[in-house]
C-alpha positions, 0 to 999 in steps of 0.5 A, a space after each residue: 500500500 502506498 501512502 503519499 506524504 511527500 508534501 509534509 515536513 513533520 516531526 514525530 509526536 506522541 498521541 496524547 502527550 501535552 508537550 511536543 518537542 521541536 526538530 532534533 530534540 528528545 521526547 522528554 526535553 523541556 527546552 524551548 525551540 526559539 527557532 520555532 517561536 521565531 517562525 511563528 512570529 514571522 508567519 504572523 508578522 502582519 498581525 504583530 505590525 498591526 498591533 504595534 501600529 495600533 498601540 503606537 497610535 494610542 500612545 501618540 494620541 495620549 501624548 497629544 491629548 494629555 495635559 502638558 506639565 511644566 516645571 518651575 525652579 528656584 535656588 536658596 542658600 542656607 549660609 553655614 556658620 553665619 552669625 549676626 554677632 560673631 564676636 559676642 554670639 557666645 556660640 556653643 562649642 562643637 555646635 553645627 549648623 542646621 543640615 540641609 535635610 532639616 531645611 528641606 523638611 521645614 520647606 515641606 511643612 504645613 506652616 510654610 505650605 499653608 502660608 504660601 498657598 494662601 499667598 499664591 491664591 490656591 484656595 480658589 480654583 476655576 475649572 472649565 467644563 471641557 468637551 470629553 476626552 479631546 476638549 482640553 487638547 482642542 482648546 490648547 490648540 486654539 480650536 473655536 466652537 464648532 457648529 455642532 457644539 452651539 448651545 452646549 455647556 462645554 468650553 471652547 477656545 475663547 470662552 473665559 470667566 474671571 472670578 475674583 473672590 469666593 467665600 463659602 460656608 464651612 459645609 461648602 468648603 471643598 465642594 465644587 459649585 457650577 457657574 452656568 452662563 444664562 445671558 450676556 454678563 449673567 450667570 446662575 450658581 448651581 450646587 453638586 446636585 444641579 440645584 440652583 443656589 442663586 443668580 448674579 451678574 458680572 462685576 457685582 458681588 453675589 451674596 447668599 446667607 443660607 448657605 453662606 456664599 459670597 462670589 465676585 465674578 468680574 468678567 464673563 466672555 462665554 456664550 449661553 449655557 457654557 459652564 465653569 466649575 468653581 471650588 473653594 479649597 479647604 486648608 488641607 486640600 490647598 496644602 496637599 495640592 502644593 505638597 504633592 507637586 513640590 520638590 526640594 533637593 540639595 545641590 552638591 554636598 555641604 554647599 547649603 544650596 537648595 533647589 526648589 521645584 514645582 510642577 503643574 499645568 499652569 506656568 504662571 501659577 507655578 512661578 507665583 506659588 514657588 516664589 511664595 514658598 521662597 518668600 514665606 521661608 525667608 520671612 520665617 527664617 528672619 523672624 526666627 533669627 530676630 526672636 533669638 536676638 530678642 530673647 538674648 537682649 531681654 536676658 542681658 537687660 535683666 542682668 545689666 543692673 545686677 552687674 552694675 550694682 556689684 561693680 558699685 559695691 566692689 568700688 566702694 569697698 576698695 575705696 574704703 579700704 584704701 582710705 583706712 590704710 592710707 592708699 596702699 599701692 600694689 607691687 608689680 608681682 601683685 599687679 600681674 597676679 591681679 590681671 591673670 585673676 581678672 582674665 580667668 574670672 571673665 572666661 569663667 563668666 563666659 562659660 557660665 552664660 554658654 552653659 545656661 544656653 547649652 543646658 536648654 538644648 542638651 543634657 550634661 552627657 552630651 559631648 559638647 556639654 562635657 567639653 564645656 564642663 572640662 574647660 570650666 574645671 580647668 579654669 577653676 583649677 587655675 584660679 584656685 592655684 593663683 588664689 593659693 599664691 595670694 595667701 603668701 602675700 602680706 595681709 594688706 597686699 592680699 586684701 587690696 588684691 582681692 578688692 581690686 579683683 572684684 572691681 575689675 572683674 565686675 567692670 569687665 563683665 559690666 562693659 561686656 554686657 553693655 556692648 552685647 546689649 547695644 550690638 543685639 539691639 542693632 542686630 534686632 533692627 537689621 536681622 537678615 537671617 541665614 537664608 537668601 534667595 539666589 534665583 527667583 522662580 522661573 518656569 520652563 518654556 517646554 513641558 516636562 510631561 508628557 514626553 512624546 518621543 519617549 511615549 511613542 518609543 515605549 508604545 512601539 515596544 509595548 505594541 511589539 510585545 503585545 503583538 508577540 504575546 497575542 501570536 504566541 497565546 493564539 498558537 498555544 490555544 490553537 495547537 492543531 495538527 501540523 505534521 503527518 507524524 502526529 496523525 500516525 501516532 494515533 494509528 492513522 495512515 496518512 493517504 495524502 497531504 493537500 496544500 491550501 489552494 486559493 479556491 479552498 481559502 475562499 471557501 474557508 473565508 466563507 465559513 468565517 463570514 457566516 460565523 461573523 454574520 451570526 455574531 453581528 445578528 446576535 448583537 445588532 439584529 438581522 437587518 444589520 447583519 444582512 446588510 453588512 454581509 450581503 455584498 461579501 456573501 454574493 461575491 463568495 457565492 460566485 467564487 465558490 461555484 465550480 470544481 477546482 479539478 475542472 477549472 484549474 487542473 494544474 493546481 497543486 491541491 489537484 496534483 496531491 488529490 491525484 496521488 490520493 486517487 492512486 493510493 485509494 485504488 489499492 486501499 479499496 481493493 481490500 474493502 467490502 464494497 466500492 463506497 468511500 466515506 469522507 468525514 472530519 472532526 469539525 466543520 470547515 476542514 474541507 470535506 466537500 472540497 476534497 469530495 467534489 475534486 476527488 470525484 472529478 479526478 477519479 472520473 477523469 481517469 475513466 471511472 464512473 463516479 457518484 458523489 453523494 451529499 449526505 450532509 442533510 443539514 448544511 451540505 453545499 456540494 450542489 453549489 460546486 456544480 451550480 445546482 440547487 439543493 432541492 430534489 436531493 437525497 432527503 427527498 428521495 429517502 422520504 419518498 418524494 422523488 425517484 432515483 432517476 430524479 435525484 441523480 444529476 449529471 455534470 460537465 465531467 463525463 462519468 461524474 454524477 452527484 446527488 444533492 442533499 435535498 430539502 433540509 429535514 427535521 430528522 436527518 439521522 433517522 432518515 439515514 438509519 432507514 432501510 431505504 438508505 441502505 437499499 439506495 446505496 446498494 442500488 447506486 453501487 451497482 451502477 458506478 465504479 466508485 461512490 463517494 459520500 460526503 458526511 457531516 463532522 463526526 463530533 458534531 452529529 452522529 450521521 457519520 457513524 450511521 453512514 460509516 457502517 454501510 461503507 467499505 472505506 472511511 477516511 478522516 479529513 483533518 485541517 492543518 493547524 485547526 484540529 487538535 490531536 485530542 479532537 481527532 482522537 475523540 472523533 476516532 473513538 466515537 466512530 469506533 464505538 459505533 463500529 466504524 473502522 477509519 482506514 486512514 486520514 488526509 491532512 488538508 489545507 497545508 500552508 507554506 509558512 516558516 513554522 510549518 517546517 517545525 512540527 511543534 505543539 498539540 492543542 487541548 480540549 475539543 470544540 462544541 459545535 451547533 450544527 443546525 440546518 441550513 435553509 440554502 
C-alpha cells in the first residue's frame, strides 16, 4: 500500500502527550525551540505590525491629548556658620549648623505650605467644563466652537470667566459649585446636585446667607449655557495640592544650596506659588533669627543692673579700704597676679552664660556639654592655684588684691554686657537671617510631561510585545495538527497531504463570514447583519461555484488529490464494497472540497463516479456544480422523488452527484432507514466508485450511521485547526459505533516558516451547533 506524504515536513509526536518537542530534540526535553517561536512570529508578522501600529497610535494620541506639565525652579542658600554677632554670639562649642535635610523638611511643612498657598491664591480654583476626552487638547490648540457644539455647556477656545473672590460656608468648603452662563454678563450658581443656589451678574458681588456664599465674578466672555466649575479649597486640600507637586533637593554636598521645584499645568501659577514658598521661608527664617536676638537682649537687660550694682559695691569697698590704710599701692608681682585673676574670672563668666544656653538644648552627657564642663574645671583649677599664691602675700597686699579683683572683674563683665546689649539691639533692627534667595522662580518654556518621543518609543515596544504575546497565546490555544507524524501516532495512515489552494481559502473565508454574520445578528439584529454581509456573501457565492479539478487542473491541491486517487485504488481493493466515506472532526476542514475534486479526478481517469451529499443539514456540494439543493437525497429517502430524479449529471463525463435535498427535521433517522441502505446498494451497482460526503463526526452522529454501510472511511483533518485530542475523540466515537477509519488526509497545508517545525498539540475539543441550513 502506498501512502503519499511527500508534501509534509513533520516531526514525530506522541498521541496524547501535552508537550511536543521541536526538530532534533528528545521526547522528554523541556527546552524551548526559539527557532520555532521565531517562525511563528514571522508567519504572523502582519498581525504583530498591526498591533504595534495600533498601540503606537494610542500612545501618540495620549501624548497629544494629555495635559502638558511644566516645571518651575528656584535656588536658596542656607549660609553655614553665619552669625549676626560673631564676636559676642557666645556660640556653643562643637555646635553645627542646621543640615540641609532639616531645611528641606521645614520647606515641606504645613506652616510654610499653608502660608504660601494662601499667598499664591490656591484656595480658589476655576475649572472649565471641557468637551470629553479631546476638549482640553482642542482648546490648547486654539480650536473655536464648532457648529455642532452651539448651545452646549462645554468650553471652547475663547470662552473665559474671571472670578475674583469666593467665600463659602464651612459645609461648602471643598465642594465644587457650577457657574452656568444664562445671558450676556449673567450667570446662575448651581450646587453638586444641579440645584440652583442663586443668580448674579458680572462685576457685582453675589451674596447668599443660607448657605453662606459670597462670589465676585468680574468678567464673563462665554456664550449661553457654557459652564465653569468653581471650588473653594479647604486648608488641607490647598496644602496637599502644593505638597504633592513640590520638590526640594540639595545641590552638591555641604554647599547649603537648595533647589526648589514645582510642577503643574499652569506656568504662571507655578512661578507665583514657588516664589511664595521662597518668600514665606525667608520671612520665617528672619523672624526666627530676630526672636533669638530678642530673647538674648531681654536676658542681658535683666542682668545689666545686677552687674552694675556689684561693680558699685566692689568700688566702694576698695575705696574704703584704701582710705583706712592710707592708699596702699600694689607691687608689680601683685599687679600681674591681679590681671591673670581678672582674665580667668571673665572666661569663667563666659562659660557660665554658654552653659545656661547649652543646658536648654542638651543634657550634661552630651559631648559638647562635657567639653564645656572640662574647660570650666580647668579654669577653676587655675584660679584656685593663683588664689593659693595670694595667701603668701602680706595681709594688706592680699586684701587690696582681692578688692581690686572684684572691681575689675565686675567692670569687665559690666562693659561686656553693655556692648552685647547695644550690638543685639542693632542686630534686632537689621536681622537678615541665614537664608537668601539666589534665583527667583522661573518656569520652563517646554513641558516636562508628557514626553512624546519617549511615549511613542515605549508604545512601539509595548505594541511589539503585545503583538508577540497575542501570536504566541493564539498558537498555544490553537495547537492543531501540523505534521503527518502526529496523525500516525494515533494509528492513522496518512493517504495524502493537500496544500491550501486559493479556491479552498475562499471557501474557508466563507465559513468565517457566516460565523461573523451570526455574531453581528446576535448583537445588532438581522437587518444589520444582512446588510453588512450581503455584498461579501454574493461575491463568495460566485467564487465558490465550480470544481477546482475542472477549472484549474494544474493546481497543486489537484496534483496531491491525484496521488490520493492512486493510493485509494489499492486501499479499496481490500474493502467490502466500492463506497468511500469522507468525514472530519469539525466543520470547515474541507470535506466537500476534497469530495467534489476527488470525484472529478477519479472520473477523469475513466471511472464512473457518484458523489453523494449526505450532509442533510448544511451540505453545499450542489453549489460546486451550480445546482440547487432541492430534489436531493432527503427527498428521495422520504419518498418524494425517484432515483432517476435525484441523480444529476455534470460537465465531467462519468461524474454524477446527488444533492442533499430539502433540509429535514430528522436527518439521522432518515439515514438509519432501510431505504438508505437499499439506495446505496442500488447506486453501487451502477458506478465504479461512490463517494459520500458526511457531516463532522463530533458534531452529529450521521457519520457513524453512514460509516457502517461503507467499505472505506477516511478522516479529513485541517492543518493547524484540529487538535490531536479532537481527532482522537472523533476516532473513538466512530469506533464505538463500529466504524473502522482506514486512514486520514491532512488538508489545507500552508507554506509558512513554522510549518517546517512540527511543534505543539492543542487541548480540549470544540462544541459545535450544527443546525440546518435553509440554502
